[in-house]
N, C-alpha and C positions, 0 to 999 in steps of 0.2 A: 504493500500500500504506500509505503514511504517513497519507493522508487517511482511509482506512477504519479504521485502528487508532485514529486520533484521534477519529473519530466514535463508535466503540465505547466508548472511554474516556469520552467526554462522556456517552453514554447511561448508562453505569454510575454515574457521579457524579450524574447527574440522578435516577436511580432511587434511589440512596442518599440523596439529599437529600429526596426525597418520602417515603421510608420513615421517615427521621429525623423529619421534620415530623409525620407521622402518629403516630409513637410518642410524641413530646412532647405532642401534642394529647391522646392517650389517658391520659398521665400527669398531666395538669393536675388532675383530681379528687383523685388520690392526693397530689400535692404540696399542694393546698389543704387536704386533710384533715390532713396532717402539720403544716402551718403553724398550723391552728386548734388542734391538740393542744398546741402549745407557746406559745400566746397566752393572755393573760388574757381573761376575757369582755369587758372594755372594748375591748381591741384586736381581738378576734375579730369584734365587731359594729360596729366603727367604719366610718363611711361618709364618704368613700371608703375602701376597704380599706387597711390599713396594711401596707406591705411592709418598713418599717424599724421594728423593735420590740425590746423586751428579752425574749428567749426565757425560758421557764420550763418545767421538767420536773416541776412539781408534780403535774399531772394524771396523768402516766405513773406517778409514784411512788405516788400515791393509788390508782390503778387496780390496780397489781400487789401492793401491800403492805397496802392498807386495804380494798379492795373484793373481795378474794378472786379476782382474775382468774386467778391461777395454778391454782386448783382447777378453774375452768371450762375452762382450757386442757388440764388433765389429763383431764377428762371427755371433751372433744372428741378428744383423742389416743387414748384407749382405744376410744372408739366407732369412730372412723375406721379405725384399724389393725385392729380386730376385723372390721369389715365387709370390708376389703380381704382379710384373711387367710382369710375364709370364702367370700366371693363369687367371688374371682378363681380359686382352684383348682377350685371346682365349675363355674363358668362356662367355664373353659378345657377341662375334660374334656367337658362337654356340647357346647361349640363344635366340638371335634375330631370327636366322633361325628356331629354334624349336618353337618359339612363333608365327611365321607367316605360317609355313608349318604344318598343322594339319592333319596327316594321321595315319593309323595304325602303320606304321613304326616309325613315330615320337613318338607315345606312347610307342612302344617297346624300343626305345632308352632311353626315360626318365625312364622307369622302370629299364632298365639295369644299368643306372647311379645310381639310388637309391639303387639297390642291391649292387653295388660296394661300395657305401658309407657306407652301413650297415656292411660290412665285418670288423671285429675287426683288429686293427693294429697288435695285437699279432699274428694273423694268417698270416699276410703278412711280418712280420719282417724278418723271416729266409730266405724266397725266395729273398727278397730285398738284404739281406746281401750276399747271394751266388752270385747274379748277380753283385753286386758292386765289390766283390773280383775277379770275373771272368773277368770283364771289367777294372780292375785296377783303380777303382774309389773309393775304400774304403778310408775313412778319407779325403775326398775332399768336396769342396763346391758343385761340380756338382752332386754328389751322393744324398746328402740330399735334394738339391733343386729339382732335377727331381722327387724324390720320393714324396716329399710334394706337388708338383704340381699335380702329378697323384692322390694323395690321396684327395686333396681338390678340384679338378676340378668338380666332380659331385655337390658338395655343391654350388660352384660358378655358375654353369649353372642353377641349379634349382632356386637359389635366383634371379639371373638376369632375368630369364624367367618370374618370377612373376611380375617384374617391367615392362617388355616389354608388358605383357598382358594388362596392364593398359593404354597403348598407343593406341588410336583408329586407326583402320586400314584405316579410312577415310583420315587420314593425309598422309599415304603412297600413297593412290590412287590420292590425290590431287597433291602430288609431282610428281607422275608418269605422270599425265596429263601435268604437266609443263615441262616434258622432262627429269626428273631426272632418273638416272639408280639406280639399287638396292644398289650399294655401296654409292652413294650420299644420298639416302634416309636413309640409316643406319647412316651415319656420320652427316648429316645436319638436319635431321628431328627427328629420333627416339632417337639417343644418347643424344642430349641436353635435351630432356624431362626427361630422366631417370638419369640425372646427380646425384641427391641426392641418388638414389639407387646404383649408381656406387660407391659413397663414402662409403656407408654402406657395400657393398660387399667387397670393398678393406679393410675396417677396420676388418671385420670378417675373411677374408683370412689372414690378418696380425696377428691377434690374434691366429688363428689356427697354423700358422707356428711358431710364437714366443713362444708359450707355449708347443709345441710338445716335449715330453720327450722320449717315447719308441723308436721311429724310429731314433731319434737323438742319443740315447744311443747306438743303434745297428750299426749305419752307420758312427759314428764319433769316433775319438780316441784322439790323442794328437795334431795333426796339426789343426784340426777344433773341437771346443768344444763350442756349444751354452750354453746360461745361464742355462736352466733347468738341463742340464747334469752337468755343472760345480758346481752348488749349491748343487747337490746331493752328491758331494764328500766332502762337508764340514760337515762331521759327524764322530765322534770318541768318545772314552770314556772321553776325555778331555772336561770338562763342558764349557770351553770357546768357543767351537765350536758352542754352541747354540746361543751365541750372534753374532757370525760371520754369522751363517745361517740366523738369523733374519735381520741382516744388508744386507745380500744378497737378501732376499725377498723384502726388501724395495727398493733396487737398481734395481731389476727386474721390479718392478711396475712403477717406475718413468717415463721411456720413454713412456710406454703405456698411463699413465695418462696424460702426456703432449700432446701426439698425439690426444687423445680423447678430450681434452680440446680445442685444435685448430680446430678440425673438428666437434665440438658439434652441431653447427647450421645445417650443412649439414646432420649430422647423424640423428637428430630429424626429419628433413624434409623427409629423406629417409625412416625412420621407420614408419612415419605416411602417407607415400604416398599411395593414394587410399583409405584412411580411410574416407575422406569426399568427397562426390559426389556433 
């Protein structure tokens, strides 16, 4: 028994070591970007790379207080939260209906949604731009929000449907026998069960909207400029822009890292939902 327990303990430590090494390997670009953001251009481009240097937060200060990075962060926050607030409720209701009504038409709708999601954004960028100009919505929150909702809606529906499929239909039938209507069944029976999945869906929708570059580049200008578009403008022959870009990359990551840290418990529950029967 002692030998078996020791072997299991050794395997756990070996797995922990491998996962730790893999995590550190994945964090190397992030760490390198942070070091670049607090280096002067001379230190950042030194060969061999300098690991001992005098740190400076000049580029972070310049980014937030002189380059208007706070305004771009506000634009990204408004766009991302609006996309989540619109697409997740609509996608959740549609996913519940598609998980309970299983007909040939339902399969056709699901396939159609999948085909829509497979279309590259490059193919849709110009039509979206023409529509935004025609409706006088170019360079407004409404244009980019509506486009991102339409783009991410198939993903939201498919993901939420997978969680609703894990909810036994016997729960619906029991609630129906007790006199609940379909709306009450959805709100009071099915939705609380898939709450972890709802958090995961909201998180991925937030990430898709927060990181979108191409559509944001085409549909925004000077009045509205989310972070991915803003940071792309920090590039020139001046080598100091590399340090500003690195500081911007760290600044873009911080809100998402904070959000994922706060929702980590629900996210893990949602990702493992249905894994154990």
